[in-house]
MARMAR-619888 format. One record per atom (N, C-alpha, C): z, x, y. Coordinates in steps of 0.2 Angstrom, whole numbers, padded with zeros to 4 digits, always signed. Layout:
N
ZXY/...
END
This chain:
342
-0381+0091+0451/-0377+0097+0452/-0375+0098+0460/-0370+0100+0461/-0368+0101+0468/-0370+0107+0471/-0372+0107+0478/-0374+0113+0481/-0368+0116+0484/-0366+0123+0482/-0360+0126+0483/-0360+0130+0489/-0366+0133+0490/-0367+0137+0496/-0363+0144+0496/-0362+0147+0491/-0358+0153+0491/-0362+0159+0493/-0359+0164+0496/-0362+0171+0497/-0357+0176+0494/-0360+0181+0492/-0356+0187+0489/-0351+0189+0494/-0345+0190+0492/-0340+0193+0496/-0336+0187+0500/-0338+0181+0499/-0334+0176+0502/-0327+0176+0499/-0322+0174+0504/-0315+0174+0502/-0314+0167+0499/-0311+0167+0493/-0309+0161+0490/-0304+0157+0494/-0299+0161+0497/-0294+0158+0501/-0297+0154+0507/-0303+0156+0509/-0306+0152+0515/-0311+0147+0512/-0314+0148+0506/-0319+0143+0504/-0319+0144+0497/-0317+0138+0493/-0317+0138+0486/-0323+0133+0484/-0325+0133+0478/-0331+0129+0476/-0330+0122+0478/-0324+0119+0479/-0324+0112+0480/-0321+0111+0487/-0321+0116+0491/-0319+0115+0498/-0311+0114+0499/-0308+0117+0494/-0300+0116+0494/-0297+0122+0496/-0292+0122+0501/-0289+0128+0503/-0285+0131+0498/-0285+0137+0497/-0282+0141+0492/-0278+0147+0495/-0271+0147+0494/-0267+0152+0497/-0267+0158+0492/-0270+0158+0487/-0270+0164+0482/-0273+0170+0485/-0271+0176+0482/-0274+0182+0485/-0282+0182+0485/-0285+0184+0490/-0292+0184+0491/-0295+0189+0486/-0300+0186+0483/-0304+0190+0478/-0312+0189+0480/-0316+0193+0477/-0323+0193+0478/-0326+0189+0473/-0330+0184+0475/-0334+0179+0471/-0339+0183+0467/-0339+0183+0461/-0345+0186+0457/-0351+0182+0456/-0356+0185+0456/-0363+0182+0456/-0365+0181+0448/-0367+0175+0446/-0369+0174+0439/-0376+0172+0439/-0380+0175+0434/-0386+0172+0433/-0387+0170+0426/-0391+0165+0425/-0392+0163+0418/-0394+0168+0413/-0390+0169+0408/-0392+0174+0403/-0399+0173+0400/-0403+0178+0400/-0410+0176+0397/-0410+0175+0389/-0405+0177+0386/-0404+0176+0379/-0403+0168+0378/-0400+0165+0382/-0399+0158+0381/-0405+0154+0383/-0409+0156+0388/-0415+0153+0389/-0420+0154+0383/-0420+0160+0380/-0425+0161+0375/-0423+0156+0369/-0416+0156+0367/-0414+0152+0362/-0416+0144+0363/-0415+0142+0369/-0417+0135+0371/-0424+0134+0370/-0428+0139+0372/-0436+0138+0371/-0438+0138+0364/-0434+0142+0360/-0436+0142+0353/-0435+0136+0349/-0429+0133+0351/-0427+0127+0348/-0431+0121+0350/-0433+0121+0357/-0436+0116+0360/-0444+0115+0358/-0446+0121+0355/-0453+0121+0353/-0454+0117+0346/-0448+0115+0343/-0448+0111+0337/-0446+0104+0339/-0440+0103+0343/-0438+0097+0345/-0441+0095+0352/-0446+0092+0352/-0450+0091+0358/-0447+0086+0362/-0447+0087+0369/-0444+0082+0373/-0437+0080+0373/-0433+0084+0370/-0426+0083+0370/-0422+0089+0372/-0422+0091+0379/-0419+0097+0381/-0411+0096+0381/-0409+0090+0383/-0401+0089+0383/-0398+0090+0377/-0400+0087+0371/-0396+0088+0365/-0397+0096+0363/-0402+0099+0364/-0403+0106+0363/-0397+0110+0367/-0397+0108+0374/-0392+0111+0378/-0385+0110+0376/-0383+0104+0374/-0376+0103+0372/-0375+0106+0365/-0379+0107+0360/-0378+0110+0354/-0377+0118+0356/-0381+0121+0360/-0380+0128+0362/-0373+0129+0365/-0371+0124+0370/-0365+0125+0373/-0359+0124+0368/-0360+0120+0363/-0354+0119+0358/-0354+0126+0354/-0359+0129+0352/-0359+0135+0348/-0356+0140+0352/-0357+0141+0359/-0354+0146+0363/-0347+0145+0365/-0345+0139+0364/-0338+0137+0366/-0334+0138+0359/-0337+0139+0354/-0333+0140+0348/-0331+0133+0344/-0335+0128+0346/-0334+0121+0343/-0339+0119+0338/-0339+0113+0336/-0344+0110+0331/-0347+0104+0334/-0352+0102+0331/-0356+0096+0333/-0358+0091+0328/-0357+0085+0329/-0359+0079+0325/-0365+0076+0328/-0371+0076+0325/-0376+0072+0328/-0377+0066+0324/-0376+0060+0327/-0376+0053+0324/-0382+0049+0327/-0386+0048+0323/-0392+0044+0325/-0396+0041+0319/-0401+0037+0320/-0405+0034+0315/-0409+0039+0311/-0410+0038+0305/-0414+0042+0301/-0421+0044+0304/-0423+0050+0304/-0430+0052+0306/-0431+0053+0313/-0426+0054+0317/-0427+0056+0324/-0426+0063+0326/-0425+0067+0321/-0425+0074+0322/-0418+0078+0321/-0413+0074+0318/-0407+0077+0317/-0407+0084+0313/-0410+0083+0307/-0411+0089+0303/-0415+0095+0306/-0420+0092+0309/-0425+0097+0313/-0421+0101+0318/-0417+0098+0322/-0413+0102+0327/-0408+0107+0323/-0405+0105+0318/-0400+0109+0314/-0404+0115+0311/-0410+0114+0308/-0414+0119+0305/-0416+0124+0310/-0418+0121+0316/-0421+0126+0321/-0416+0130+0324/-0410+0128+0325/-0404+0132+0327/-0403+0137+0322/-0403+0136+0316/-0401+0140+0311/-0406+0146+0310/-0413+0144+0311/-0418+0149+0310/-0418+0153+0317/-0416+0151+0322/-0416+0155+0328/-0410+0160+0329/-0406+0160+0324/-0400+0165+0324/-0401+0169+0318/-0400+0175+0319/-0401+0180+0313/-0394+0181+0310/-0391+0176+0307/-0385+0176+0304/-0385+0171+0298/-0379+0172+0294/-0379+0168+0288/-0379+0160+0289/-0383+0157+0285/-0384+0150+0286/-0385+0146+0279/-0381+0141+0279/-0382+0137+0272/-0383+0129+0274/-0387+0126+0271/-0388+0119+0272/-0385+0116+0266/-0381+0111+0267/-0377+0107+0262/-0379+0100+0262/-0382+0097+0257/-0384+0090+0257/-0378+0086+0254/-0374+0082+0258/-0368+0079+0256/-0370+0073+0252/-0367+0072+0246/-0369+0066+0242/-0362+0063+0239/-0362+0056+0237/-0356+0053+0235/-0352+0056+0229/-0356+0060+0225/-0352+0063+0219/-0350+0070+0221/-0350+0073+0227/-0348+0079+0229/-0341+0080+0229/-0338+0086+0227/-0331+0087+0226/-0329+0093+0232/-0323+0093+0234/-0321+0098+0238/-0323+0105+0236/-0322+0106+0229/-0324+0113+0227/-0331+0115+0227/-0335+0110+0228/-0343+0111+0229/-0344+0114+0236/-0339+0113+0241/-0339+0116+0247/-0335+0122+0248/-0329+0122+0246/-0325+0128+0246/-0326+0134+0241/-0328+0132+0235/-0328+0136+0230/-0323+0135+0225/-0322+0139+0219/-0318+0138+0214/-0317+0144+0210/-0312+0144+0206/-0310+0150+0201/-0314+0149+0195/-0317+0154+0192/-0320+0154+0186/-0317+0158+0181/-0316+0156+0175/-0312+0160+0170/-0317+0165+0167/-0315+0171+0167/-0320+0176+0164/-0317+0178+0157/-0320+0176+0151/-0317+0177+0145/-0316+0185+0143/-0321+0188+0145/-0321+0196+0143/-0316+0199+0147/-0313+0197+0153/-0308+0200+0156/-0301+0197+0156/-0301+0190+0153/-0295+0187+0152/-0292+0185+0159/-0296+0184+0164/-0293+0182+0170/-0298+0177+0174/-0295+0174+0180/-0300+0170+0184/-0302+0174+0190/-0308+0172+0192/-0312+0175+0198/-0314+0170+0202/-0312+0171+0209/-0314+0166+0214/-0321+0167+0216/-0325+0161+0215/-0332+0161+0218/-0332+0157+0224/-0334+0161+0229/-0335+0157+0236/-0340+0152+0236/-0338+0146+0240/-0343+0141+0241/-0347+0142+0247/-0351+0137+0248/-0356+0137+0254/-0353+0137+0261/-0346+0136+0261/-0343+0136+0268/-0342+0143+0270/-0343+0148+0266/-0342+0155+0268/-0349+0157+0271/-0350+0155+0277/-0356+0157+0281/-0355+0157+0288/-0360+0158+0292/-0359+0157+0299/-0361+0150+0302/-0367+0148+0300/-0369+0141+0302/-0369+0137+0295/-0366+0131+0296/-0366+0127+0290/-0369+0120+0292/-0375+0119+0290/-0378+0113+0291/-0376+0107+0286/-0372+0103+0288/-0369+0098+0284/-0373+0091+0285/-0378+0091+0281/-0383+0085+0281/-0380+0079+0278/-0380+0074+0283/-0378+0067+0281/-0371+0067+0278/-0366+0070+0282/-0360+0071+0280/-0356+0065+0278/-0358+0059+0281/-0355+0053+0279/-0357+0050+0273/-0361+0053+0269/-0364+0051+0262/-0358+0053+0257/-0353+0057+0259/-0348+0059+0254/-0342+0056+0255/-0337+0056+0251/-0331+0052+0252/-0326+0056+0257/-0321+0052+0260/-0317+0056+0264/-0313+0061+0261/-0311+0061+0255/-0308+0067+0252/-0312+0073+0252/-0319+0073+0251/-0323+0079+0251/-0324+0081+0259/-0325+0076+0263/-0325+0077+0270/-0319+0081+0273/-0313+0080+0270/-0307+0083+0273/-0307+0090+0271/-0311+0093+0266/-0312+0100+0264/-0314+0104+0270/-0317+0101+0275/-0319+0105+0281/-0314+0106+0286/-0308+0102+0286/-0304+0101+0292/-0301+0108+0293/-0298+0112+0289/-0295+0118+0290/-0300+0123+0293/-0306+0123+0290/-0311+0128+0291/-0313+0127+0299/-0314+0121+0301/-0316+0119+0307/-0311+0120+0313/-0305+0120+0311/-0300+0120+0316/-0297+0127+0316/-0296+0131+0311/-0293+0137+0311/-0298+0143+0309/-0304+0142+0306/-0308+0147+0304/-0306+0150+0298/-0303+0146+0293/-0300+0149+0287/-0300+0143+0282/-0299+0145+0276/-0298+0140+0271/-0293+0142+0266/-0289+0137+0264/-0283+0139+0259/-0285+0136+0252/-0286+0140+0247/-0288+0138+0240/-0283+0141+0235/-0280+0137+0231/-0276+0139+0226/-0270+0144+0228/-0267+0142+0234/-0262+0146+0236/-0264+0153+0240/-0270+0154+0241/-0273+0160+0245/-0277+0157+0251/-0276+0161+0256/-0280+0160+0262/-0286+0165+0263/-0292+0162+0265/-0298+0166+0265/-0300+0165+0272/-0301+0171+0276/-0304+0170+0283/-0312+0169+0282/-0314+0165+0287/-0321+0164+0287/-0325+0169+0292/-0331+0171+0291/-0334+0175+0296/-0335+0172+0302/-0335+0175+0308/-0336+0173+0314/-0343+0175+0317/-0346+0171+0321/-0345+0164+0322/-0346+0160+0316/-0341+0154+0316/-0342+0149+0311/-0343+0143+0315/-0349+0139+0313/-0351+0134+0317/-0354+0128+0312/-0351+0122+0312/-0353+0117+0308/-0357+0112+0313/-0363+0111+0310/-0368+0106+0314/-0369+0101+0308/-0366+0095+0309/-0366+0090+0305/-0371+0084+0307/-0374+0081+0303/-0378+0075+0304/-0376+0069+0300/-0376+0063+0303/-0374+0057+0300/-0378+0051+0302/-0380+0047+0298/-0383+0040+0300/-0378+0036+0302/-0379+0031+0306/-0374+0026+0308/-0371+0023+0302/-0364+0021+0303/-0360+0019+0298/-0363+0012+0294/-0367+0008+0298/-0369+0002+0295/-0375+0004+0290/-0377+0010+0290/-0382+0011+0285/-0379+0011+0278/-0383+0009+0273/-0381+0008+0266/-0379+0014+0263/-0373+0014+0260/-0371+0020+0256/-0368+0026+0260/-0364+0024+0265/-0361+0029+0270/-0353+0027+0270/-0350+0032+0271/-0342+0032+0272/-0340+0034+0279/-0335+0030+0282/-0333+0032+0289/-0330+0039+0289/-0331+0043+0294/-0327+0049+0295/-0320+0047+0297/-0315+0050+0294/-0308+0049+0297/-0307+0051+0304/-0302+0048+0307/-0301+0050+0314/-0299+0058+0315/-0296+0061+0310/-0294+0068+0311/-0300+0072+0309/-0305+0070+0305/-0311+0073+0305/-0315+0073+0311/-0316+0067+0314/-0320+0067+0320/-0317+0071+0326/-0310+0072+0326/-0307+0075+0331/-0309+0083+0331/-0311+0085+0325/-0313+0092+0324/-0320+0094+0327/-0324+0089+0329/-0330+0090+0332/-0329+0090+0339/-0332+0096+0342/-0332+0096+0350/-0336+0091+0353/-0341+0089+0350/-0346+0084+0353/-0349+0080+0348/-0350+0074+0349/-0354+0069+0345/-0360+0067+0350/-0366+0069+0348/-0372+0067+0352/-0377+0063+0348/-0382+0061+0351/-0387+0057+0348/-0394+0060+0351/-0399+0059+0347/-0406+0062+0350/-0410+0056+0352/-0410+0051+0349/-0414+0045+0352/-0422+0046+0350/-0425+0040+0351/-0433+0041+0350/-0436+0044+0355/-0441+0048+0354/-0445+0051+0359/-0450+0047+0363/-0452+0049+0369/-0456+0045+0373/-0463+0045+0369/-0468+0041+0371/-0474+0040+0368/-0478+0047+0368/-0479+0050+0374/-0483+0056+0375/-0480+0061+0371/-0473+0062+0370/-0470+0067+0366/-0471+0066+0359/-0471+0059+0357/-0472+0058+0350/-0479+0059+0348/-0484+0059+0353/-0491+0061+0351/-0491+0068+0350/-0487+0072+0354/-0487+0079+0353/-0484+0081+0346/-0479+0077+0344/-0476+0078+0338/-0481+0077+0332/-0485+0072+0332/-0490+0071+0327/-0495+0077+0327/-0497+0079+0333/-0502+0085+0333/-0498+0091+0330/-0492+0093+0332/-0489+0099+0330/-0487+0099+0323/-0487+0094+0319/-0486+0093+0312/-0492+0093+0308/-0498+0094+0311/-0504+0093+0307/-0504+0099+0302/-0502+0105+0303/-0503+0110+0299/-0496+0112+0295/-0491+0107+0295/-0485+0108+0292/-0479+0108+0296/-0473+0110+0294/-0467+0110+0298/-0467+0115+0303/-0467+0114+0310/-0466+0120+0314/-0460+0124+0314/-0454+0121+0311/-0448+0124+0311/-0449+0130+0306/-0453+0129+0301/-0454+0135+0296/-0457+0141+0299/-0460+0141+0305/-0463+0146+0308/-0458+0150+0313/-0453+0147+0314/-0448+0150+0319/-0445+0157+0317/-0444+0161+0322/-0441+0167+0321/-0435+0168+0325/-0430+0172+0322/-0423+0172+0325/-0424+0176+0332/-0420+0174+0337/-0420+0177+0343/-0414+0179+0346/-0408+0178+0342/-0402+0180+0344/-0398+0182+0338/-0394+0187+0338/-0390+0190+0333/-0383+0188+0333/-0379+0189+0328/-0372+0188+0328/-0368+0191+0333/-0370+0197+0335/-0367+0201+0340/-0368+0198+0347/-0374+0195+0348/-0376+0191+0354/-0371+0185+0355/-0371+0181+0349/-0367+0175+0349/-0359+0177+0351/-0357+0182+0348/-0350+0184+0349/-0349+0186+0356/-0354+0190+0359/-0353+0192+0366/-0353+0186+0371/-0358+0182+0370/-0358+0176+0374/-0352+0171+0373/-0349+0171+0367/-0343+0167+0367/-0337+0170+0370/-0337+0176+0370/-0332+0180+0374/-0333+0179+0382/-0339+0179+0384/-0340+0178+0391/-0339+0171+0393/-0340+0166+0389/-0338+0159+0391/-0331+0158+0393/-0326+0162+0389/-0319+0161+0391/-0317+0164+0397/-0322+0168+0401/-0320+0170+0407/-0322+0166+0413/-0326+0160+0411/-0328+0156+0416/-0322+0152+0420/-0322+0152+0426/-0316+0150+0430/-0316+0142+0431/-0310+0140+0430/-0309+0133+0431/-0303+0132+0436/-0305+0129+0442/-0300+0128+0447/-0294+0123+0445/-0288+0124+0448/-0283+0120+0446/-0284+0113+0447/-0288+0111+0452/-0289+0104+0454/-0293+0101+0448/-0297+0105+0445/-0301+0102+0439/-0297+0101+0433/-0292+0105+0432/-0287+0104+0427/-0284+0097+0428/-0282+0096+0434/-0279+0089+0435/-0284+0084+0434/-0290+0085+0436/-0295+0080+0435/-0296+0078+0428/-0296+0083+0423/-0296+0082+0416/-0290+0078+0414/-0284+0080+0416/-0278+0077+0414/-0278+0070+0416/-0281+0068+0422/-0281+0061+0425/-0285+0057+0420/-0291+0060+0418/-0295+0056+0414/-0292+0055+0407/-0289+0060+0404/-0285+0059+0398/-0280+0054+0398/-0276+0055+0404/-0270+0050+0405/-0272+0043+0405/-0278+0042+0409/-0281+0035+0409/-0282+0032+0402/-0285+0036+0398/-0287+0034+0391/-0281+0032+0387/-0275+0035+0389/-0269+0033+0385/-0266+0027+0387/-0268+0025+0393/-0265+0019+0396/-0270+0013+0397/-0276+0014+0394/-0281+0009+0394/-0279+0003+0390/-0280-0003+0392/-0278-0009+0389/-0282-0010+0382/-0288-0008+0382/-0292-0009+0376/-0292-0004+0371/-0288+0002+0372/-0288+0007+0368/-0281+0007+0364/-0281+0008+0358/-0275+0009+0354/-0273+0016+0353/-0278+0020+0354/-0277+0027+0354/-0281+0031+0359/-0278+0035+0363/-0281+0038+0369/-0283+0045+0367/-0285+0049+0371/-0287+0056+0370/-0281+0061+0369/-0281+0065+0364/-0275+0069+0362/-0276+0075+0367/-0270+0080+0366/-0270+0086+0370/-0276+0090+0367/-0277+0090+0361/-0283+0094+0358/-0290+0092+0362/-0290+0085+0363/-0296+0083+0366/-0297+0085+0373/-0291+0086+0377/-0291+0088+0384/-0293+0096+0384/-0290+0100+0379/-0292+0107+0379/-0300+0107+0377/-0302+0103+0372/-0309+0103+0370/-0314+0102+0376/-0312+0097+0380/-0316+0096+0386/-0316+0102+0391/-0310+0105+0392/-0310+0111+0396/-0314+0116+0393/-0314+0118+0387/-0318+0123+0384/-0326+0121+0384/-0327+0115+0383/-0334+0113+0384/-0337+0113+0391/-0333+0112+0396/-0335+0113+0403/-0336+0120+0405/-0332+0124+0402/-0333+0132+0403/-0340+0134+0400/-0341+0131+0394/-0348+0133+0391/-0354+0131+0394/-0354+0124+0396/-0359+0121+0400/-0361+0125+0406/-0355+0126+0410/-0356+0130+0416/-0359+0137+0415/-0357+0140+0410/-0360+0147+0408/-0368+0146+0406/-0369+0141+0402/-0376+0140+0400/-0380+0138+0406/-0378+0135+0411/-0381+0134+0417/-0382+0140+0422/-0378+0145+0420/-0379+0151+0424/-0373+0152+0430/-0367+0149+0429/-0362+0149+0433/-0356+0152+0430/-0352+0156+0434/-0345+0158+0431/-0339+0154+0434/-0341+0148+0436/-0336+0143+0438/-0338+0136+0436/-0333+0132+0434/-0334+0125+0433/-0334+0120+0439/-0339+0115+0439/-0339+0110+0444/-0338+0104+0441/-0336+0099+0446/-0334+0092+0443/-0340+0089+0439/-0346+0090+0441/-0351+0087+0437/-0351+0090+0429/-0349+0096+0428/-0349+0098+0421/-0344+0094+0417/-0339+0092+0420/-0334+0088+0416/-0336+0081+0416/-0339+0078+0421/-0341+0071+0421/-0347+0070+0415/-0351+0075+0415/-0357+0074+0410/-0355+0075+0403/-0349+0078+0402/-0347+0079+0395/-0342+0074+0393/-0339+0070+0397/-0334+0066+0395/-0336+0061+0389/-0342+0058+0389/-0344+0054+0383/-0345+0058+0377/-0349+0063+0377/-0350+0067+0371/-0344+0070+0368/-0339+0072+0372/-0333+0075+0370/-0327+0071+0369/-0326+0065+0372/-0320+0061+0372/-0321+0054+0368/-0327+0051+0368/-0328+0045+0366/-0327+0044+0358/-0328+0049+0354/-0326+0048+0347/-0319+0050+0345/-0315+0051+0351/-0308+0053+0350/-0303+0047+0351/-0306+0041+0353/-0302+0035+0355/-0304+0030+0350/-0299+0025+0350/-0300+0019+0345/-0299+0013+0350/-0304+0009+0349/-0304+0002+0353/-0301-0003+0349/-0296-0007+0353/-0292-0012+0350/-0297-0018+0347/-0295-0020+0341/-0298-0026+0338/-0306-0026+0336/-0309-0020+0337/-0316-0019+0335/-0316-0016+0328/-0321-0019+0324/-0323-0015+0318/-0327-0009+0319/-0327-0005+0314/-0330+0002+0316/-0337+0002+0318/-0341-0003+0316/-0348-0004+0319/-0349-0004+0326/-0344-0008+0329/-0344-0009+0337/-0340-0003+0341/-0337+0001+0337/-0332+0006+0340/-0336+0011+0345/-0342+0013+0343/-0345+0019+0347/-0347+0016+0353/-0351+0010+0353/-0354+0008+0360/-0348+0006+0365/-0343+0003+0362/-0338+0001+0367/-0334+0007+0369/-0332+0012+0365/-0328+0017+0367/-0332+0021+0372/-0339+0022+0372/-0343+0026+0377/-0342+0022+0383/-0343+0015+0383/-0342+0012+0389/-0336+0012+0393/-0330+0012+0389/-0324+0013+0392/-0323+0020+0395/-0325+0025+0391/-0325+0032+0394/-0329+0033+0401/-0334+0030+0401/-0338+0030+0407/-0335+0026+0413/-0331+0021+0411/-0328+0017+0416/-0322+0021+0419/-0318+0025+0414/-0313+0029+0416/-0315+0035+0421/-0321+0038+0419/-0323+0043+0423/-0325+0041+0430/-0328+0035+0430/-0330+0032+0437/-0324+0031+0441/-0318+0029+0438/-0312+0027+0442/-0308+0033+0444/-0309+0039+0440/-0305+0045+0442/-0307+0048+0448/-0302+0050+0452/-0304+0053+0458/-0307+0060+0457/-0313+0061+0460/-0316+0068+0459/-0314+0073+0464/-0312+0079+0462/-0310+0084+0467/-0315+0085+0472/-0314+0086+0478/-0319+0087+0483/-0318+0094+0487/
END
């Protein structure tokens, strides 16, 4: 993280966060401290997912940015534990949905039931009508069923039998999936992947952390003892505050440079879309806010490029099993070559 050296009352026209001269009207720089509710939420989740502060931080940032998260990793490393810990930490509606090969779109969205006594149909809402949807092993079901989430994740609504139903806000999908090469899985289509703000992994814990995991599970599942520490109103308030985080014009150009490089890279058949650029912008705002700042710095963008952009590009000539590793390498190379605002 960069040392910015701001003082209250500094004139932006004389000193901007990146040392760039700015001729705009002078304004007073506001001081921002880390919201204690975010720290409490992090501590609550981290008490279950030991030794993994970065995945916890990114999931919280995605929630506050109004995005969704896909956790892709090997079985048994804590994907579902992280999802359950987040759900228990928030006092809002939560549904865990186990995806299976025989699941239908109506199992997610709901369906109309005929009532013989009334002689009419009644719509019964499906599990998607909640605040937090834990989509466990999302790639265990077919692409047709996966696509039932597209409209909900993008627009916060679902269209069923010619009618549109608004979803409660916040609406947050936290999906887990095993690597594609695992037996019995289906690939997520590109348009489905594009709806996730971030794709992250958890990884195996260090040995000392794993020893603590063994001890903490002696009496049962620690996640079952978690209490909620944040309300729906808190989440909405924090989401609104994230939108007020300032992004300098030079950082907008930095984001667009990275996106443009992806579209002209020799190894990529599909670069980052405009939605991807906007998602990176929103994610950077949220990470800055989670870290206690009301402005974005270049490091916010750099650290987010792989989790936000790598799953939005397609590498030329590679089968799906090799896509993830190579796409992440290419995004890292693009970030290294892009000129950072100073």
